[in-house]
PANU-365457 format. One record per residue (C-alpha): residue number from 1; residue in one letter; x, y, z. Coordinates in nm, 4 decimals, padded with zeros to 6 digits. Each point is the difference from the previous one (the first is absolute). Layout:
// residues N
{lumdo NUM,'A',{X,Y,Z}}
...
***
This chain:
// residues 81
{lumdo 1,'M',{-05.7252,02.6660,-05.6363}}
{lumdo 2,'R',{-00.2394,-00.0592,-00.2844}}
{lumdo 3,'V',{00.0145,-00.3354,-00.1787}}
{lumdo 4,'S',{-00.1928,-00.0553,-00.3226}}
{lumdo 5,'Y',{-00.0650,-00.3176,-00.1939}}
{lumdo 6,'F',{-00.0729,-00.0280,-00.3716}}
{lumdo 7,'G',{-00.1428,-00.2560,-00.2411}}
{lumdo 8,'R',{-00.0427,-00.3525,00.1262}}
{lumdo 9,'L',{00.1728,00.0912,00.3284}}
{lumdo 10,'R',{-00.2875,00.2347,00.0807}}
{lumdo 11,'E',{-00.2449,-00.2805,-00.0646}}
{lumdo 12,'Q',{00.1936,-00.2598,00.1993}}
{lumdo 13,'L',{00.0565,00.2289,00.2998}}
{lumdo 14,'Q',{-00.3559,00.1358,-00.0269}}
{lumdo 15,'T',{00.1098,00.3589,00.0475}}
{lumdo 16,'E',{00.1200,00.2845,-00.2187}}
{lumdo 17,'S',{00.2199,00.1602,00.2625}}
{lumdo 18,'E',{00.0667,00.0332,00.3691}}
{lumdo 19,'E',{00.1775,00.2382,00.2317}}
{lumdo 20,'F',{00.1937,-00.0878,00.3100}}
{lumdo 21,'Y',{00.2910,00.0975,00.2220}}
{lumdo 22,'L',{00.3151,-00.2068,-00.0496}}
{lumdo 23,'I',{00.1554,-00.2011,00.2758}}
{lumdo 24,'T',{00.3713,00.0615,00.0402}}
{lumdo 25,'E',{00.1078,-00.3400,-00.1370}}
{lumdo 26,'I',{-00.1247,00.0934,-00.3473}}
{lumdo 27,'R',{00.2634,00.2040,-00.1813}}
{lumdo 28,'T',{-00.0127,-00.1223,-00.3614}}
{lumdo 29,'A',{-00.2587,-00.0806,-00.2626}}
{lumdo 30,'G',{00.0921,-00.3680,00.0359}}
{lumdo 31,'E',{-00.0545,00.0065,00.3760}}
{lumdo 32,'L',{-00.3361,00.1698,-00.0577}}
{lumdo 33,'R',{-00.0964,-00.2698,-00.2514}}
{lumdo 34,'D',{00.1037,-00.2741,00.2448}}
{lumdo 35,'W',{-00.2064,00.1604,00.2774}}
{lumdo 36,'L',{-00.3046,00.0261,-00.2289}}
{lumdo 37,'V',{00.0409,-00.3650,-00.1052}}
{lumdo 38,'K',{-00.0164,-00.1046,00.3665}}
{lumdo 39,'N',{-00.2693,00.2424,00.1160}}
{lumdo 40,'R',{-00.2476,00.0394,-00.2860}}
{lumdo 41,'R',{-00.2577,-00.2484,-00.1161}}
{lumdo 42,'N',{00.1208,-00.1339,-00.3358}}
{lumdo 43,'G',{00.3253,00.1929,00.0496}}
{lumdo 44,'S',{00.1933,-00.2849,-00.1583}}
{lumdo 45,'C',{-00.0974,00.1407,-00.3423}}
{lumdo 46,'L',{00.2671,00.2660,00.0582}}
{lumdo 47,'Q',{00.2702,-00.2682,-00.0060}}
{lumdo 48,'D',{-00.0460,-00.0622,-00.3718}}
{lumdo 49,'K',{00.3370,00.0760,-00.1633}}
{lumdo 50,'S',{-00.1736,00.2088,-00.2667}}
{lumdo 51,'V',{-00.1430,00.2508,00.2520}}
{lumdo 52,'R',{00.1728,00.3387,-00.0091}}
{lumdo 53,'V',{00.0125,00.2803,00.2524}}
{lumdo 54,'I',{-00.0284,00.3733,-00.0552}}
{lumdo 55,'I',{00.1022,00.2534,00.2630}}
{lumdo 56,'G',{-00.1311,00.3488,-00.0690}}
{lumdo 57,'D',{00.0071,00.0300,-00.3768}}
{lumdo 58,'D',{00.2981,-00.2268,-00.0592}}
{lumdo 59,'I',{00.0360,-00.3700,-00.0694}}
{lumdo 60,'A',{00.1963,-00.1274,00.2973}}
{lumdo 61,'T',{00.1925,-00.3039,00.1149}}
{lumdo 62,'W',{-00.0764,-00.2131,00.3021}}
{lumdo 63,'E',{00.3065,00.1510,00.1699}}
{lumdo 64,'D',{-00.1213,00.3612,-00.0323}}
{lumdo 65,'K',{-00.0845,00.1785,00.3239}}
{lumdo 66,'V',{-00.3549,00.0750,00.1174}}
{lumdo 67,'N',{-00.1297,00.2111,00.2867}}
{lumdo 68,'N',{-00.3271,00.1286,00.1403}}
{lumdo 69,'T',{-00.0284,00.2713,-00.2658}}
{lumdo 70,'S',{00.0540,-00.2432,-00.2898}}
{lumdo 71,'E',{-00.2617,-00.0713,-00.2622}}
{lumdo 72,'V',{00.0545,-00.3587,-00.1086}}
{lumdo 73,'A',{-00.1782,-00.1903,-00.2741}}
{lumdo 74,'F',{00.0174,-00.3669,-00.0894}}
{lumdo 75,'I',{-00.0711,-00.0825,-00.3626}}
{lumdo 76,'P',{-00.0326,-00.3270,-00.1884}}
{lumdo 77,'P',{00.1695,-00.0384,-00.3369}}
{lumdo 78,'V',{-00.1489,00.2171,-00.2720}}
{lumdo 79,'S',{00.0348,00.0029,-00.3733}}
{lumdo 80,'G',{-00.1031,00.2397,-00.2681}}
{lumdo 81,'G',{00.0190,00.0598,-00.3638}}
***
């Protein structure tokens, strides 16, 4: 699985992306977020209610499924004009 971080999340987690093999208890984007919160330095930044998750090319929900071939991205709120 490849996990990428954007904006302030990248700065807070001090990494652009990481790759790892999922443990079996992680089945959803929300479970992945919870695992990262517990196991990554400054992972608590992912708990912000404004953080969104993307799986592949689609905006996802925390209940959407993930697996070892997933490409997941966590993004902070963005705005544009």
